[in-house]
C-alpha positions in Angstrom: 0.0 0.0 0.0 2.9 2.4 0.7 1.7 6.0 0.6 -1.6 6.9 2.0 -4.4 7.2 -0.6 -7.8 8.7 -0.5 -10.8 6.7 -1.7 -12.8 8.0 -4.7 -15.3 9.9 -2.5 -12.5 11.3 -0.3 -13.5 10.2 3.3 -11.4 7.2 3.9 -7.6 7.5 4.1 -5.3 4.5 4.3 -2.7 5.3 6.9 -0.5 2.4 7.5 1.2 -0.6 5.9 0.0 -4.1 6.9 2.9 -4.3 9.3 1.7 -1.4 11.3 0.2 -3.6 14.1 1.1 -7.1 15.1 -2.0 -9.3 14.8 -1.9 -12.7 16.4 -2.7 -15.4 14.0 -4.8 -18.3 15.2 -8.3 -19.6 14.9 -9.9 -16.1 15.2 -11.8 -14.8 12.2 -10.3 -11.8 10.5 -12.5 -8.7 10.9 -12.6 -5.0 10.6 -12.6 -3.2 14.0 -13.5 0.5 14.3 -12.3 2.5 17.3 -13.8 5.9 18.1 -10.9 8.3 18.2 -9.7 11.9 18.3 -7.4 11.7 15.3 -6.0 9.2 12.9 -3.7 6.2 13.4 -3.0 3.7 16.1 -1.6 6.4 18.5 -4.6 8.6 18.3 -6.5 9.2 21.6 -9.7 7.2 22.1 -12.9 9.3 21.9 -15.5 8.0 24.4 -18.4 9.1 22.3 -19.7 7.1 19.3 -21.9 9.3 17.2 -20.1 12.5 17.9 -16.6 11.0 17.9 -14.1 13.1 16.1 -12.9 10.2 14.0 -12.9 6.5 13.5 -9.8 4.4 13.2 -10.5 1.1 11.4 -8.1 -1.8 11.8 -8.2 -5.0 9.7 -7.2 -7.8 12.0 -6.1 -10.0 9.1 -3.6 -7.6 7.5 -3.0 -5.1 10.3 -4.0 -2.3 7.9 -5.2 0.9 9.4 -7.7 3.3 7.9 -9.0 6.7 9.0 -12.6 7.8 8.7 -13.4 11.4 9.7 -16.7 12.2 11.3 -17.1 16.0 10.8 -20.8 15.3 9.9 -21.5 13.6 13.2 -19.7 16.1 15.4 -21.9 18.9 14.0 -25.2 17.1 13.7 -28.1 18.5 15.6 -29.6 15.0 15.9 -29.1 11.6 14.4 -25.3 11.5 14.8 -25.3 8.0 16.2 -27.5 6.6 13.5 -25.4 8.3 10.8 -22.2 7.0 12.3 -23.6 3.4 12.6 -24.6 3.5 8.9 -21.1 4.6 7.9 -19.7 1.7 9.9 -21.9 -0.7 8.0 -20.9 0.9 4.6 -17.2 0.4 5.7 -18.0 -3.3 6.4 -17.0 -3.0 10.0 -17.8 -6.0 12.2 -16.9 -4.6 15.6 -17.0 -1.1 17.2 -15.0 -0.2 20.3 -16.1 2.9 22.1 -16.7 4.5 25.5 -20.5 4.9 25.2 -23.2 4.2 22.7 -26.7 5.6 22.7 -30.0 3.6 22.0 -30.5 4.6 18.4 -27.0 4.0 17.3 -26.9 0.7 19.2 -30.1 -0.5 17.5 -28.7 0.5 14.1 -25.4 -1.2 14.7 -27.2 -4.4 15.9 -29.5 -4.3 12.8 -26.3 -4.2 10.7 -24.8 -7.2 12.5 -22.1 -5.1 14.1 -20.9 -6.0 17.6 -20.5 -3.2 20.1 -18.0 -3.0 22.9 -18.4 -0.1 25.3 -16.5 0.9 28.3 -13.3 2.5 26.8 -12.2 5.2 29.2 -9.4 6.8 27.2 -5.9 5.7 26.2 -4.9 5.3 22.6 -6.4 3.3 19.7 -3.6 0.7 19.8 -4.3 -0.1 23.5 -8.1 -0.5 22.7 -7.3 -3.0 19.9 -4.9 -4.9 22.2 -7.6 -5.1 24.9 -10.1 -6.4 22.4 -7.7 -8.9 21.0 -6.8 -10.0 24.5 -10.4 -10.6 25.5 -10.4 -7.8 28.1 -13.5 -6.0 26.7 -17.1 -7.2 27.1 -19.6 -7.0 24.3 -22.4 -4.6 25.1 -25.9 -6.1 25.5 -27.7 -2.7 25.2 -27.0 1.0 25.0 -25.2 2.4 28.0 -26.4 6.0 27.8 -29.5 7.9 26.7 -29.7 9.7 23.3 -28.3 13.1 22.5 -25.2 12.8 24.7 
């Protein structure tokens, strides 16, 4: 992949080579994991909000590739930010979302798309969130953990 490139519609930027993160090989199924962030790349700070997160960092657990997806629309949305972000995750073929909090509308939209949600991130960097997920230290959310419009 080499240099970063921007997809045709300009929102997805590829940031890293497949060697950017060590991904343990085993019986686990490869997946695309999105982490809510305040910036791009594995060293970006985690954003504890889902719909109004500044950015999303998407990691391919098979290749270790890292992509950045900005969320300017969600940050400025009067309402519906969570639903809009959830739809974008589905469009990006994300299978897992790691975040601090997820409201009811976003949670239902993610569930309907078959996307697993893990809440409870309290900060740190994206790389640490991925390592916690891969190490089985995060628990899948069974429901939204906050009310809407947070």
